[in-house]
Structure formats: structure tokens, C-alpha cells
C-alpha positions as CSV (number, residue, x, y, z in Angstrom):
1,M,204.1,-115.2,-54.7
2,N,203.2,-114.0,-51.2
3,K,204.4,-110.9,-49.3
4,N,207.2,-112.9,-47.6
5,K,208.9,-113.5,-50.9
6,V,212.7,-113.2,-50.7
7,N,213.9,-110.3,-52.9
8,K,217.3,-111.4,-54.1
9,V,219.2,-112.8,-57.1
10,I,218.5,-116.6,-57.1
11,K,221.6,-118.7,-57.8
12,V,220.6,-121.5,-60.2
13,A,223.0,-124.3,-61.1
14,H,222.1,-126.0,-64.4
15,I,223.3,-129.6,-64.9
16,S,223.0,-131.0,-68.4
17,T,223.8,-134.6,-69.4
18,S,225.6,-133.2,-72.4
19,L,225.9,-130.1,-74.6
20,E,225.7,-131.7,-78.0
21,T,223.6,-130.0,-80.6
22,G,220.4,-131.9,-79.9
23,G,217.0,-130.3,-79.3
24,A,217.2,-130.4,-75.5
25,E,220.7,-128.9,-75.3
26,V,220.0,-126.2,-77.9
27,Q,216.8,-125.2,-76.0
28,L,218.7,-125.1,-72.7
29,V,221.1,-122.6,-74.3
30,R,218.3,-120.5,-75.6
31,L,216.7,-120.4,-72.1
32,L,220.0,-119.4,-70.5
33,E,220.4,-116.6,-73.1
34,K,216.9,-115.2,-72.2
35,F,217.0,-115.4,-68.4
36,D,216.9,-112.1,-66.6
37,R,220.4,-111.7,-65.0
38,N,218.9,-109.3,-62.5
39,K,216.9,-112.2,-61.1
40,V,219.2,-115.2,-61.5
41,E,222.9,-116.0,-61.3
42,L,223.8,-119.0,-63.4
43,I,226.4,-121.7,-63.8
44,L,226.2,-124.7,-66.2
45,I,227.7,-128.1,-65.6
46,S,227.9,-130.6,-68.5
47,L,228.5,-134.1,-67.5
48,H,230.3,-135.0,-70.8
49,D,232.6,-133.5,-73.4
50,E,233.5,-129.9,-74.1
51,T,231.5,-128.9,-77.2
52,Y,230.7,-126.0,-79.5
53,L,227.6,-125.1,-77.3
54,A,229.7,-125.1,-74.2
55,E,232.0,-122.5,-75.8
56,K,229.1,-120.5,-76.9
57,V,227.6,-120.3,-73.4
58,R,230.9,-119.5,-71.9
59,N,232.1,-116.9,-74.4
60,E,228.9,-115.3,-75.7
61,L,226.6,-115.6,-72.7
62,K,229.4,-115.1,-70.1
63,I,228.0,-118.0,-68.0
64,P,230.6,-120.3,-66.3
65,V,230.6,-123.7,-68.0
66,H,232.3,-126.8,-66.6
67,S,232.5,-129.9,-68.9
68,L,233.3,-132.9,-66.7
69,Q,234.0,-135.6,-69.5
70,L,232.6,-138.4,-67.3
71,K,232.8,-140.9,-70.0
72,K,236.6,-140.5,-70.1
73,N,236.9,-140.3,-66.3
74,P,233.9,-141.2,-64.1
75,F,235.8,-140.0,-61.1
76,N,235.3,-136.4,-62.3
77,L,231.9,-136.7,-60.8
78,R,233.5,-135.4,-57.6
79,K,234.3,-132.2,-59.4
80,A,230.5,-131.7,-59.8
81,Y,230.1,-131.7,-56.1
82,E,233.1,-129.3,-55.6
83,I,231.7,-126.9,-58.2
84,L,228.2,-127.0,-56.6
85,K,229.6,-126.5,-53.1
86,E,231.6,-123.5,-54.2
87,F,228.7,-121.9,-56.1
88,N,226.2,-122.7,-53.2
89,P,223.1,-122.7,-55.4
90,D,219.6,-121.8,-54.3
91,V,218.1,-124.1,-57.0
92,I,219.6,-127.0,-59.0
93,H,218.0,-127.6,-62.4
94,G,218.9,-130.8,-64.2
95,T,218.3,-131.2,-68.0
96,M,217.8,-134.8,-69.1
97,Y,217.9,-137.7,-66.7
98,E,221.5,-137.8,-65.6
99,G,221.6,-134.1,-65.0
100,G,218.7,-134.4,-62.6
101,V,220.1,-137.5,-61.0
102,V,223.4,-135.8,-60.2
103,G,221.6,-132.8,-58.7
104,T,219.5,-135.1,-56.5
105,L,222.6,-137.1,-55.5
106,F,224.5,-134.0,-54.2
107,K,221.6,-131.9,-52.8
108,K,221.7,-133.1,-49.2
109,F,225.5,-132.4,-49.0
110,L,225.1,-128.7,-50.0
111,P,224.7,-125.9,-47.4
112,K,221.3,-124.8,-48.5
113,K,219.9,-128.2,-49.4
114,P,218.7,-126.6,-52.6
115,P,215.5,-127.9,-54.3
116,V,216.0,-129.9,-57.5
117,I,214.2,-129.8,-60.8
118,W,214.5,-132.5,-63.4
119,T,213.5,-131.5,-67.0
120,V,212.6,-134.6,-69.0
121,H,212.7,-134.3,-72.8
122,E,212.5,-137.9,-73.9
123,G,209.5,-139.3,-75.6
124,L,209.1,-143.0,-74.9
125,E,207.2,-144.4,-77.9
126,H,210.2,-146.3,-79.1
127,Y,211.8,-147.0,-75.8
128,K,211.0,-150.7,-75.7
129,T,213.2,-151.2,-78.8
130,E,216.1,-149.5,-77.0
131,P,218.9,-151.7,-75.6
132,L,218.1,-153.5,-72.3
133,R,220.7,-151.4,-70.6
134,K,218.8,-148.2,-71.4
135,Q,215.5,-149.7,-70.3
136,L,216.9,-150.8,-67.0
137,Q,218.5,-147.4,-66.5
138,L,215.1,-145.7,-67.0
139,R,213.6,-148.0,-64.4
140,L,216.4,-147.0,-62.1
141,W,215.7,-143.3,-62.6
142,S,212.0,-144.0,-61.9
143,L,212.9,-145.3,-58.4
144,I,214.2,-141.9,-57.4
145,S,211.8,-139.8,-59.4
146,N,210.0,-138.8,-56.2
147,R,213.1,-137.2,-54.8
148,P,213.3,-133.9,-56.8
149,E,211.0,-131.1,-55.8
150,C,209.7,-130.8,-59.4
151,M,209.6,-133.1,-62.4
152,M,209.3,-130.8,-65.4
153,Y,208.1,-132.4,-68.7
154,V,208.2,-130.7,-72.0
155,S,205.1,-132.4,-73.4
156,H,201.9,-133.7,-72.0
157,L,202.4,-137.0,-73.6
158,N,205.9,-137.7,-72.3
159,C,204.5,-136.8,-68.8
160,E,201.9,-139.6,-69.2
161,Q,204.3,-142.0,-70.8
162,H,206.7,-141.9,-67.8
163,L,204.0,-143.1,-65.5
164,D,204.1,-146.5,-67.3
165,W,207.8,-146.7,-66.6
166,G,207.2,-146.2,-62.8
167,F,207.9,-142.5,-62.5
168,K,206.3,-140.7,-59.6
169,N,204.6,-137.7,-61.1
170,R,202.9,-136.3,-58.0
171,K,205.2,-133.3,-58.3
172,A,205.1,-133.0,-62.1
173,M,204.4,-130.1,-64.3
174,V,204.4,-129.6,-68.0
175,V,206.2,-126.6,-69.5
176,T,206.2,-126.8,-73.2
177,N,209.2,-125.7,-75.3
178,G,208.9,-122.1,-76.6
179,V,210.0,-120.6,-79.9
180,D,212.1,-117.4,-80.0
181,T,209.7,-115.5,-82.3
182,K,212.3,-112.7,-82.7
183,R,214.6,-115.2,-84.5
184,F,212.0,-117.3,-86.2
185,Q,209.5,-115.2,-88.2
186,P,208.5,-114.8,-91.8
187,N,211.4,-113.4,-93.8
188,L,211.0,-113.1,-97.6
189,K,214.6,-111.8,-98.0
190,A,216.0,-114.9,-96.2
191,R,213.8,-117.1,-98.3
192,K,215.2,-115.7,-101.6
193,K,218.8,-115.7,-100.3
194,I,218.8,-119.4,-99.3
195,R,217.0,-120.6,-102.4
196,A,219.5,-118.6,-104.6
197,E,222.4,-120.1,-102.6
198,L,221.1,-123.7,-103.2
199,G,220.2,-123.0,-106.8
200,I,216.5,-123.7,-106.2
201,P,214.2,-121.8,-108.6
202,K,212.2,-119.2,-106.8
203,D,208.8,-120.8,-107.8
204,S,209.8,-124.4,-106.8
205,F,208.0,-126.1,-104.0
206,V,210.4,-126.9,-101.2
207,I,209.9,-129.5,-98.4
208,G,212.4,-129.3,-95.6
209,I,213.5,-131.3,-92.5
210,T,215.5,-129.8,-89.6
211,A,216.8,-132.7,-87.4
212,R,220.1,-134.2,-86.5
213,F,220.9,-137.6,-88.0
214,H,219.6,-140.3,-85.6
215,P,217.6,-143.5,-86.3
216,V,214.6,-142.2,-84.4
217,K,214.4,-139.2,-86.7
218,N,213.9,-141.5,-89.7
219,H,215.6,-139.5,-92.4
220,A,215.5,-142.6,-94.6
221,G,211.7,-142.4,-94.5
222,F,211.8,-138.7,-95.5
223,L,213.8,-139.6,-98.6
224,K,211.6,-142.6,-99.5
225,A,208.5,-140.4,-99.3
226,A,210.3,-137.9,-101.4
227,A,211.0,-140.6,-104.0
228,I,207.3,-141.4,-104.1
229,L,206.3,-137.8,-104.6
230,N,209.1,-137.3,-107.2
231,R,207.2,-139.7,-109.6
232,T,204.4,-137.2,-110.0
233,H,206.1,-133.9,-109.0
234,P,209.7,-134.1,-110.1
235,D,210.3,-130.3,-109.6
236,V,209.8,-130.4,-105.8
237,H,213.1,-129.8,-103.9
238,Y,214.0,-131.2,-100.6
239,V,216.2,-129.5,-98.0
240,M,217.8,-131.5,-95.1
241,V,219.7,-129.7,-92.4
242,G,221.2,-131.0,-89.1
243,T,224.2,-132.6,-87.6
244,N,225.7,-135.3,-89.9
245,I,223.2,-134.5,-92.7
246,D,225.8,-133.9,-95.3
247,E,227.8,-135.4,-98.3
248,N,229.7,-137.6,-95.9
249,N,226.5,-139.5,-94.9
250,E,226.7,-142.6,-97.1
251,V,223.4,-144.0,-95.8
252,L,221.4,-141.0,-97.1
253,K,223.5,-140.6,-100.3
254,R,222.8,-144.2,-101.3
255,I,219.0,-143.6,-101.1
256,I,219.3,-140.3,-103.0
257,V,221.3,-141.9,-105.8
258,E,219.0,-145.0,-106.0
259,S,216.1,-142.6,-106.3
260,N,217.9,-140.4,-108.9
261,M,217.2,-137.3,-106.9
262,Q,220.7,-135.8,-106.8
263,N,219.5,-132.6,-108.3
264,T,216.6,-132.0,-106.0
265,V,217.9,-133.0,-102.6
266,H,220.1,-130.6,-100.7
267,M,222.0,-131.8,-97.5
268,L,223.3,-128.9,-95.6
269,G,224.8,-130.3,-92.5
270,N,224.8,-128.4,-89.2
271,R,224.1,-124.7,-89.8
272,E,223.9,-121.6,-87.7
273,D,221.4,-119.8,-90.0
274,I,218.5,-122.1,-89.3
275,P,215.9,-119.3,-89.2
276,D,216.9,-118.3,-92.8
277,I,216.8,-121.9,-94.0
278,V,213.4,-122.6,-92.6
279,N,212.1,-119.6,-94.4
280,A,213.1,-121.3,-97.7
281,Y,210.7,-124.2,-96.9
282,D,207.2,-124.3,-98.2
283,V,206.4,-127.2,-95.9
284,A,208.4,-128.5,-92.9
285,A,208.4,-132.2,-92.3
286,L,209.2,-134.3,-89.2
287,T,209.4,-138.0,-89.8
288,S,210.3,-139.3,-86.3
289,F,209.4,-142.6,-84.8
290,G,209.3,-140.8,-81.4
291,E,209.3,-137.3,-80.0
292,A,208.3,-135.3,-76.9
293,F,207.8,-131.7,-77.9
294,P,209.9,-131.1,-81.1
295,L,210.8,-127.4,-81.3
296,T,211.5,-127.7,-85.0
297,L,207.8,-127.7,-85.7
298,G,207.2,-124.5,-83.7
299,E,210.1,-122.8,-85.4
300,A,208.7,-123.6,-88.8
301,M,205.2,-122.5,-87.8
302,A,206.5,-119.3,-86.4
303,S,208.1,-118.7,-89.8
304,G,204.6,-119.1,-91.4
305,V,205.5,-122.6,-92.7
306,P,202.9,-125.4,-92.4
307,C,204.1,-128.7,-91.1
308,V,203.6,-132.4,-91.9
309,A,204.6,-134.6,-89.0
310,T,204.2,-138.2,-87.7
311,D,201.7,-138.8,-85.0
312,V,204.1,-139.1,-82.1
313,G,204.8,-137.1,-79.0
314,D,202.9,-133.8,-78.9
315,N,203.0,-133.3,-82.7
316,R,199.3,-133.5,-83.1
317,F,198.7,-131.0,-80.3
318,I,201.3,-128.6,-81.7
319,I,200.1,-128.6,-85.3
320,E,196.3,-129.1,-84.8
321,D,194.6,-127.9,-88.0
322,T,197.4,-125.9,-89.3
323,G,199.1,-128.8,-91.2
324,R,198.9,-132.5,-91.5
325,I,199.6,-135.5,-89.2
326,V,200.5,-138.9,-90.6
327,P,201.1,-142.3,-89.1
328,P,204.8,-143.0,-88.2
329,N,206.8,-145.1,-90.6
330,D,204.3,-144.8,-93.4
331,D,206.1,-143.4,-96.5
332,H,203.1,-143.4,-98.7
333,S,200.9,-141.5,-96.3
334,L,203.6,-138.9,-95.9
335,A,204.0,-138.5,-99.6
336,Q,200.2,-138.2,-100.0
337,A,200.1,-135.5,-97.4
338,W,202.9,-133.6,-99.1
339,Q,201.1,-134.0,-102.5
340,E,197.9,-132.6,-101.0
341,L,199.7,-129.4,-99.9
342,V,201.7,-129.1,-103.2
343,E,198.5,-129.2,-105.1
344,M,196.5,-127.0,-102.7
345,D,195.0,-123.8,-103.9
346,K,197.5,-121.0,-103.3
347,A,195.2,-118.9,-101.3
348,E,194.2,-121.8,-99.1
349,F,197.8,-122.8,-98.6
350,K,198.7,-119.2,-97.6
351,K,195.9,-119.3,-94.9
352,L,197.4,-122.5,-93.6
353,G,200.8,-120.8,-93.0
354,E,199.1,-117.8,-91.4
355,A,197.2,-120.1,-89.0
356,A,200.4,-121.9,-88.1
357,L,202.1,-118.6,-87.3
358,Q,199.2,-117.5,-85.1
359,R,199.0,-120.7,-83.3
360,T,202.7,-120.4,-82.3
361,L,202.4,-116.8,-81.2
362,N,199.4,-117.7,-79.1
363,N,200.8,-120.8,-77.4
364,F,204.5,-121.6,-77.8
365,T,206.7,-118.6,-77.2
366,L,210.1,-118.6,-75.6
367,E,209.1,-115.6,-73.5
368,E,206.3,-117.6,-71.8
369,Q,208.7,-120.5,-71.2
370,V,211.3,-118.3,-69.6
371,Q,208.7,-116.6,-67.4
372,K,207.4,-120.0,-66.1
373,H,211.0,-120.9,-65.2
374,H,211.5,-117.6,-63.3
375,D,208.2,-118.2,-61.4
376,L,209.2,-121.8,-60.6
377,Y,212.7,-120.7,-59.3
378,D,211.0,-118.0,-57.2
379,T,208.6,-120.4,-55.7
380,L,211.0,-123.2,-55.0
381,H,213.5,-120.8,-53.4
382,E,210.9,-119.1,-51.3
383,N,209.5,-122.5,-50.1
384,N,213.0,-123.7,-49.2
385,H,213.9,-120.4,-47.5
386,N,210.7,-120.5,-45.4
387,N,210.6,-124.3,-45.1
388,S,207.0,-123.9,-46.2
389,A,204.4,-126.2,-47.9
390,E,205.0,-127.9,-51.2
391,L,204.3,-126.4,-54.6
392,S,200.9,-126.7,-56.1
393,Y,201.6,-128.6,-59.3
394,S,199.7,-128.5,-62.6
395,N,199.7,-132.3,-63.1
396,P,199.2,-134.0,-59.7
397,K,199.6,-137.7,-60.5
398,N,200.7,-140.6,-58.4
């Protein structure tokens, strides 16, 4: 920042495509919680339904939230403009594609012509298997991707992937997701509590997965690998937590019954005590077909839990030599990696967890992510106020 920096509270309007309990939405809420209110004044617009997260932001964080329910009434888009005009933001920050597009659409009609940020979370490994409508929509977004003042990607790989879909990344930067290391940290008391709650013997090896139920997360692959490992290690327990991961999920229940693992698989559904649950794991797994920068890995590592994940998104970069990377959609490789850790010398396994913890503390903290956002807001606001030169971006491409 230079000496002409405007010393004032910056008004930031966040626009999110939705506020479901997915990774992008949950991380947005964590950022909102940690922002310095002496530096920023915030509002949040969700383009879709009122949700639990919307209520949490409104009631606990005391940030105004507007849920527009555009799927039910597309004409409510006009409300977004009215809200933005009344708030008169200095910066608009869109989360996911539609949030950024709406901010870009209304920018020129607002008094301050506020700079716009798009934060892109989507990994594109699997995108050519998506419906044609979604592929065409992504191409459409690429046509206006040079309009925002900053394209913010959460992983290096998804920044590169978007180039192949026509995105203009000359004004791109990568700000990786950060872990709240005050919430996620080694906790022996929590480990014992969760294991007792689930009836898991204290000395049993536990492999866990924290992810909402979605085809790209490949929970079926997790259970199929578990069935393979179960043949040689029948005492290993498996914990699955996330939205729609519960006894009502007939798809997963069928696999569990067919594999005769009813006594060792625990489906917990959506839970608020994720930091405690993760501490009950010995290994955290992620079996996705595609990712960008999955925070679930950093949260496990911050808890001293080594990870085994598929080689998608930035998983390899996140884990490095503190866990194991396996090919996607390869149940036998996944089971083999798990078996290697189950049978590992206890002292070596402990070092692996310690290395995972240290890597997170050194590279992936929420505090660092929040500071980068504050710095970006300052710079964009100052440049807009002074009508000065463009930002210097970390990833100048096309």
C-alpha cells in the first residue's frame, strides 16, 4: 500500500451462488467470521434458498443476509440490484460462478462502479462428463471472465484448468483455502469421546471421510475399498460424515450390507462437531473424481491425521510426503495405501501425523487467507478511488 491509501472501513458485498453446506459455502462463512469488522463492513447475498448457513451468518455473525430464491422466481434478480444500490459497496466479491457474474452485471449501474472479484472453487477434471447445459454455461462465463478486476482461484490446478475452457486469466491470482487451526488441532479428549459415542474400541484403526454425498465425491469407491481392506483387516472401522451420509442413504446402505460391514461402518450425516470427529480418525480419506483445493484434507492434517487422497485438484500439493496419493477410481490402490498405513510402525506413523500438522501450520492457515483478502480489498478500493493502475497479479496469464 502507498501513502495515499484511503483509511476507512471498506464496504464489501459478498454474492454467493448458494449457501448450502458445501465446501465453498462453508469456507465463505468461515472467512466472514474472521474478517476484521474495523476494516470491512459486510453484507451477503445468496442467489438461492434460505438455508441453515444463511441463518448462522445472520444470527451469529450479525451480517445482513438476503436469500433471493432465484430458482423459484428469477425476477428476484432485480432485488440484488436494489440491495447493492442501497448498500453502495466499495468492492463486490462473488463466490462461485453465478455470484461473480451477478456482481459483474450490476457493477456499472452502481454509484462507485465497485471492482469485482470472482472466487472460483470448481475443479474441472470431470467437467466434460457434465451435462451439455453446464458445459455451455461454463463457456459463457469464460466470455466475460475478463470483466472482473480479479479472478481468484482456490488452487493452482483449477486456475490452469480454466484456461482450457477459455477463461481470461490475465487478472488471476491463487489464494488457497485456509484451515482454522484454533478449531482443528490434535485433541485426545475429543478422540476418546467420539469413539466412545460410536462404540469403537479405543485401539481400533479408524479411516474417515468428511464429504457431502455427491457423485464426484465417490463414496461408493470409499466403501468398495473398505470391503477390500476388510478381508485382511476386519477390525478397521470406517466413519463417514457429511450431508445425506446417513441411514436414509439407500445407495450406501446397499454396499455396506453386501459387504457385511454393518458393524464397522458408521454414517453420521451432517454434524456440527467436525473438529471432534476428525480427531477420531487415524487416517482421513478423500476419494473424489475431481476437486480444486479440498479443505477437508487441511482440516485433518491440522488435527495431526495423515491423509490418503485421489490424485485430483491440488491434493498432491496439499499432502506432499505427509500421506499417500492414489489414482482416482482405483479401489484396489486405495485399499493398498490404507493397508500400508494400518501396518506401518507406530513410531513412523506418528511422525507422519506430525509432519501433516506442521505442513498445514506452515502453509494453509485461515489467518493467512483472511489477510490476503483484506490486502486485496484495500488495493482494489484504493485503485478504484484513485483511478490508478491495475493490480499486479500473482498469475499473469492470457
